[in-house]
C-alpha positions as CSV (number, residue, x, y, z in Angstrom):
1,M,-2.3,-4.2,0.4
2,I,-2.8,-5.3,4.0
3,Y,-5.2,-2.5,4.5
4,L,-6.9,-3.2,1.2
5,T,-8.0,-6.6,2.6
6,N,-10.5,-4.8,4.8
7,T,-12.7,-4.4,1.7
8,R,-11.3,-7.1,-0.6
9,P,-11.5,-10.6,0.9
10,D,-10.5,-12.1,-2.4
11,I,-6.9,-11.1,-1.9
12,S,-6.7,-12.1,1.8
13,Y,-4.9,-15.3,1.2
14,S,-2.3,-13.8,-1.2
15,V,-1.6,-10.9,1.0
16,H,-1.3,-13.2,4.0
17,Q,1.3,-15.3,2.2
18,L,3.3,-12.2,1.1
19,S,3.3,-10.5,4.5
20,Q,5.3,-13.4,5.9
21,F,8.3,-12.4,3.8
22,M,8.3,-8.6,4.4
23,N,11.6,-8.7,6.3
24,K,13.6,-10.5,3.6
25,P,11.7,-10.4,0.3
26,T,13.3,-12.0,-2.8
27,T,12.7,-11.5,-6.5
28,L,10.0,-14.2,-6.5
29,H,8.1,-12.4,-3.7
30,H,8.3,-9.1,-5.7
31,E,6.9,-10.8,-8.8
32,A,4.1,-12.3,-6.7
33,A,3.3,-8.9,-5.3
34,I,3.2,-7.4,-8.7
35,R,0.9,-10.1,-9.8
36,V,-1.5,-9.2,-7.0
37,V,-1.3,-5.6,-7.9
38,R,-2.2,-6.4,-11.5
39,Y,-5.2,-8.4,-10.3
40,I,-6.3,-5.4,-8.3
41,K,-5.9,-3.1,-11.2
42,S,-7.8,-5.4,-13.5
43,S,-10.9,-5.1,-11.2
44,P,-10.8,-1.7,-9.6
45,A,-14.6,-1.5,-9.2
46,L,-14.9,-4.7,-7.3
47,G,-16.2,-4.3,-3.7
48,L,-18.5,-5.6,-1.1
49,F,-22.2,-5.0,-1.6
50,F,-24.5,-4.9,1.4
51,P,-28.2,-5.2,0.4
52,S,-30.8,-3.4,2.4
53,N,-33.3,-6.3,2.5
54,S,-30.9,-8.8,4.0
55,Q,-32.3,-10.9,6.9
56,V,-30.6,-11.1,10.3
57,Q,-29.1,-14.5,10.2
58,L,-25.4,-15.3,10.9
59,K,-23.9,-17.9,8.5
60,G,-20.4,-19.1,8.7
61,F,-18.1,-21.1,6.5
62,C,-14.7,-22.4,7.8
63,D,-12.0,-24.5,6.2
64,S,-8.4,-25.5,6.7
65,D,-5.5,-26.6,4.6
66,W,-3.4,-29.1,6.5
67,A,0.4,-28.7,6.6
68,T,0.4,-26.5,3.6
69,C,3.4,-24.4,4.5
70,P,6.5,-26.0,3.0
71,D,8.9,-24.4,5.5
72,S,7.1,-25.0,8.8
73,R,4.3,-27.5,7.8
74,K,1.8,-25.3,9.7
75,S,-1.8,-25.3,8.5
76,I,-3.7,-22.4,7.1
77,I,-7.2,-21.8,8.5
78,G,-9.8,-19.5,7.1
79,F,-13.4,-18.5,7.7
80,C,-16.0,-16.1,6.4
81,I,-19.2,-15.1,8.1
82,F,-22.3,-13.6,6.5
83,L,-25.1,-11.5,8.1
84,G,-27.9,-12.6,5.7
85,E,-26.3,-12.1,2.3
86,S,-23.7,-9.6,3.4
87,L,-20.1,-10.7,4.2
88,I,-19.1,-9.0,7.5
89,S,-16.1,-11.0,8.8
90,W,-13.4,-13.1,7.2
91,K,-9.9,-14.3,8.1
92,S,-7.0,-16.2,6.6
93,K,-4.3,-17.2,9.1
94,K,-1.5,-19.6,9.7
95,Q,-1.8,-21.7,12.8
96,A,0.6,-21.0,15.6
97,T,1.6,-24.7,16.1
98,V,1.9,-27.7,13.8
99,S,-1.2,-29.9,13.7
100,K,-0.6,-33.6,13.9
101,S,-3.5,-34.5,11.7
102,S,-5.9,-32.8,9.3
103,L,-8.7,-33.3,11.9
104,E,-6.8,-31.2,14.4
105,A,-6.4,-28.4,11.8
106,E,-10.1,-28.6,10.9
107,Y,-11.1,-28.4,14.5
108,C,-8.9,-25.4,15.1
109,A,-10.6,-23.6,12.2
110,M,-14.0,-24.6,13.5
111,A,-13.1,-23.3,17.0
112,S,-11.9,-20.0,15.6
113,T,-15.1,-19.6,13.6
114,V,-17.3,-20.4,16.7
115,C,-15.5,-17.8,18.8
116,E,-16.1,-15.2,16.0
117,L,-19.8,-16.2,15.8
118,Q,-20.0,-15.7,19.6
119,W,-18.4,-12.3,19.4
120,L,-20.7,-11.2,16.6
121,T,-23.7,-12.3,18.6
122,Y,-22.6,-10.1,21.4
123,I,-22.1,-7.2,19.0
124,L,-25.7,-7.6,17.7
125,K,-27.0,-7.6,21.3
126,D,-25.0,-4.5,22.1
127,F,-26.6,-2.8,19.1
128,N,-30.0,-3.8,20.3
129,V,-30.6,-6.0,17.2
130,P,-33.1,-8.8,18.0
131,Y,-31.3,-12.0,17.3
132,D,-32.2,-15.2,19.0
133,S,-32.0,-17.9,16.3
134,P,-28.9,-20.1,16.2
135,S,-26.2,-19.3,13.7
136,L,-25.5,-21.7,10.8
137,L,-22.0,-23.1,10.5
138,Y,-21.2,-24.9,7.2
139,Y,-18.3,-27.4,7.2
140,D,-17.1,-29.9,4.6
141,S,-15.5,-32.4,7.1
142,Q,-18.0,-35.0,8.1
143,L,-15.7,-36.4,10.8
144,A,-15.2,-33.0,12.5
145,C,-19.0,-32.5,12.5
146,H,-19.5,-36.0,13.9
147,I,-17.0,-35.5,16.7
148,A,-18.5,-32.1,17.6
149,A,-21.9,-33.7,18.0
150,N,-20.8,-36.9,19.7
151,S,-18.9,-36.8,23.0
152,S,-17.9,-40.5,22.8
153,F,-15.0,-39.6,20.6
154,H,-13.5,-37.6,23.4
155,E,-10.7,-40.1,24.2
156,R,-9.5,-40.0,20.6
157,T,-9.3,-36.2,20.4
158,K,-7.3,-35.4,23.6
159,H,-4.6,-33.7,21.5
160,N,-7.1,-31.0,20.6
161,E,-9.2,-31.2,23.7
162,L,-9.6,-27.5,24.2
163,D,-11.0,-26.9,20.7
164,C,-13.3,-29.8,21.2
165,H,-14.7,-28.4,24.4
166,I,-15.2,-25.0,22.9
167,V,-17.1,-26.3,19.9
168,R,-19.1,-28.8,21.8
169,E,-20.1,-26.4,24.5
170,K,-21.3,-23.7,22.1
171,L,-23.1,-26.4,20.1
172,Q,-24.9,-27.6,23.2
173,Q,-25.8,-24.0,24.1
174,K,-27.4,-23.8,20.6
175,L,-25.2,-20.9,19.6
176,F,-25.0,-22.5,16.1
177,H,-26.0,-25.5,14.0
178,L,-23.5,-27.6,12.1
179,L,-24.5,-28.2,8.5
180,P,-22.6,-30.2,5.9
181,V,-21.5,-28.6,2.7
182,S,-19.6,-30.0,-0.3
183,S,-16.0,-28.8,-0.9
184,S,-17.1,-27.2,-4.2
185,Q,-19.5,-25.0,-2.2
186,Q,-17.2,-24.3,0.7
187,L,-16.7,-20.5,0.4
188,A,-13.7,-20.5,2.8
189,N,-11.6,-22.4,0.2
190,C,-10.4,-19.2,-1.4
191,L,-9.0,-18.1,2.0
192,T,-6.9,-21.2,2.7
193,K,-5.4,-22.3,-0.6
194,P,-4.6,-21.0,-4.1
195,L,-7.3,-21.9,-6.7
196,D,-7.7,-22.0,-10.4
197,P,-9.3,-19.0,-12.1
198,V,-12.7,-20.6,-12.7
199,P,-13.4,-21.8,-9.1
200,F,-11.8,-18.7,-7.7
201,N,-14.0,-16.3,-9.7
202,S,-17.0,-18.4,-8.7
203,F,-16.1,-18.1,-5.0
204,V,-15.5,-14.3,-5.4
205,T,-19.0,-13.9,-6.8
206,K,-20.5,-16.0,-4.0
207,L,-18.7,-13.9,-1.4
208,G,-20.7,-10.9,-2.4
209,L,-18.1,-9.0,-4.3
210,K,-19.6,-7.0,-7.1
211,K,-18.7,-4.2,-9.4
212,I,-20.1,-1.4,-7.3
213,Y,-19.3,1.3,-9.9
214,S,-18.5,1.6,-13.6
215,P,-14.9,2.6,-14.3
216,A,-14.5,5.8,-16.4
217,W,-13.8,5.8,-20.1
218,E,-10.4,7.1,-19.4
219,G,-9.3,3.9,-17.7
220,L,-10.7,1.8,-20.5
221,L,-8.8,3.8,-23.0
222,V,-5.6,3.5,-21.2
223,Y,-6.0,-0.2,-21.0
224,I,-6.7,-0.5,-24.7
225,V,-3.6,1.6,-25.6
226,Y,-1.6,-0.6,-23.2
227,V,-2.7,-3.7,-25.0
228,I,-1.8,-2.2,-28.4
229,R,1.7,-1.5,-27.1
230,L,2.0,-5.1,-25.9
231,L,0.7,-6.5,-29.2
232,D,3.0,-4.4,-31.4
233,T,6.5,-5.8,-31.5
234,T,7.8,-3.8,-34.4
235,G,10.2,-1.8,-32.2
236,P,10.6,1.8,-33.3
237,I,6.9,2.5,-33.5
238,L,6.7,2.0,-29.7
239,D,8.5,5.3,-29.3
240,M,6.1,7.4,-31.3
241,P,4.6,10.4,-29.4
242,Y,1.0,9.3,-29.5
243,C,1.2,7.9,-26.0
244,C,2.1,11.2,-24.5
245,F,-0.7,12.7,-26.5
246,I,-3.3,10.2,-25.2
247,Q,-2.2,10.8,-21.6
248,T,-2.6,14.6,-22.2
249,C,-6.1,13.9,-23.6
250,I,-7.1,11.7,-20.7
251,Y,-6.2,14.2,-17.9
252,R,-6.9,17.5,-19.6
253,W,-9.6,17.2,-22.2
254,N,-13.2,16.2,-22.2
255,T,-15.1,12.9,-22.5
256,P,-16.3,13.2,-26.2
257,I,-12.7,13.2,-27.3
258,F,-11.9,10.1,-25.2
259,F,-14.9,8.4,-26.8
260,S,-13.8,9.4,-30.3
261,L,-10.4,8.0,-29.7
262,L,-11.9,4.7,-28.4
263,I,-14.0,4.3,-31.5
264,I,-11.0,4.9,-33.7
265,I,-8.8,2.4,-31.9
266,V,-11.5,-0.3,-31.9
267,S,-12.5,0.2,-35.5
268,S,-8.9,0.0,-36.5
269,Y,-8.5,-3.3,-34.7
270,Q,-11.6,-4.7,-36.4
271,Y,-9.8,-4.6,-39.7
272,Q,-6.6,-5.9,-38.0
273,N,-4.7,-2.9,-39.3
274,I,-2.5,-1.7,-36.5
275,Y,-0.6,0.8,-38.7
276,S,-3.9,2.4,-39.7
277,C,-4.5,2.9,-36.0
278,Y,-1.2,4.6,-35.5
279,S,-1.7,6.8,-38.6
280,R,-5.1,7.9,-37.3
281,L,-3.7,8.7,-33.9
282,I,-1.0,10.8,-35.5
283,H,-3.6,12.7,-37.5
284,L,-5.5,13.3,-34.3
285,Y,-2.4,14.5,-32.7
286,L,-2.4,17.4,-35.2
287,T,-6.1,18.0,-35.6
288,I,-7.6,17.7,-32.1
289,P,-5.9,20.7,-30.6
290,V,-7.6,22.8,-33.2
291,V,-11.0,21.2,-32.5
292,V,-10.5,21.7,-28.7
293,Y,-9.6,25.4,-29.3
294,I,-12.7,26.0,-31.4
295,T,-14.9,24.1,-28.9
296,R,-13.6,26.3,-26.0
297,Q,-14.2,29.4,-28.0
298,L,-17.7,28.5,-28.8
299,S,-18.5,27.6,-25.2
């Protein structure tokens, strides 16, 4: 899953948390990993989309979650950077040291994002891409933005002096512009903390993740049959041979048969008659091999 984060930024935070316990995983970590795998299997077509008409403008979002680790009280920082409307860089990382305040954690996240913006600017110049306009950095901490633009707060921020100098120097060089953004619009939130399904799905859409292809009918049919097995709690019927039959159909037969099976399953569920669904599948178990044989002979 670590390598999958190269194309799926939506699982970066979860994989980052799980990777910390690879040496001594427990049952809870295994269950969490299985949950991530289920999420990936529920959206196999999700991927990054890069439009061809995107403008050359770097936009960054950065955020931090102060002292979120219950064991070490280290903060989690995260950022995501867009080139126009295309997401090209993102990171979710635990800080190396403990931050004494939320401002220090926020400034560390801002400094990491500024360094990434500087590196991406160099990359664009190496590729001979004309880019002279300042980048845009969106942050939801008004105090951090005020300190970055006002050097009079220098005496109050000596504990994170290096990050202050980096951010302030690049700001004065007009490498980027600081712009305020509300917490509900901070796209880096999904890289620093767990979210509820509704805001998480909203952030995933805004990150540019789309269904870049349509899954085949075979996968949909397998999912429907799997749901049928979960809904049915009668016991012995679960051991009927129709599942082996459907798997054989999926991997060896043609699409019209898959579609016919799908119609039968859905139509049976419309009348809430699960036993009718089973009986039809058993009839198909006996009749479809004959149909397949005749079709092959005619073709």
